[in-house]
C-alpha positions, 0 to 999 in steps of 0.5 A: 500469511493473512488474506482478507476477501470481500465479496459482493452478494452475487459471489463476485470477488471485490477486494483481496488484501494479502499480508506480504513480506516487505521483500515482496513490495515493488522497489518503486513503492519502497523508493517513493516512501523513502523519498518522502519519509527519509526515516520511515520503516515499514511495519506491515505491508499488504498487497490489495487487489480491487477489481483487478487493480493491484495497490500496496498499503503499508503501515509505517513508523517514524513518519508523520503518517501511519498508513500509505497506499501506492501503485506498484510504480510508486505513484501515491494514492494516499496520503495525497501530495501536499499542494504546491504554493 
């Protein structure tokens, strides 16, 4: 397991990134990825905590993008959804 920590000059923890097993990724996150990228598989998953807010950053294969970030409830952060016409 790998964990990266970013601190402010005053010692305050700003960001914590922890590599986690895909089994630890919330089901809504995985479901959102499968809904958007049907053939995608997760190669690396990280739990990211920034100022107490938890998100999940995943590297994926077999998709037009390589990295995605979502909230625990499956809401997309990146990439942004395509604009509706």
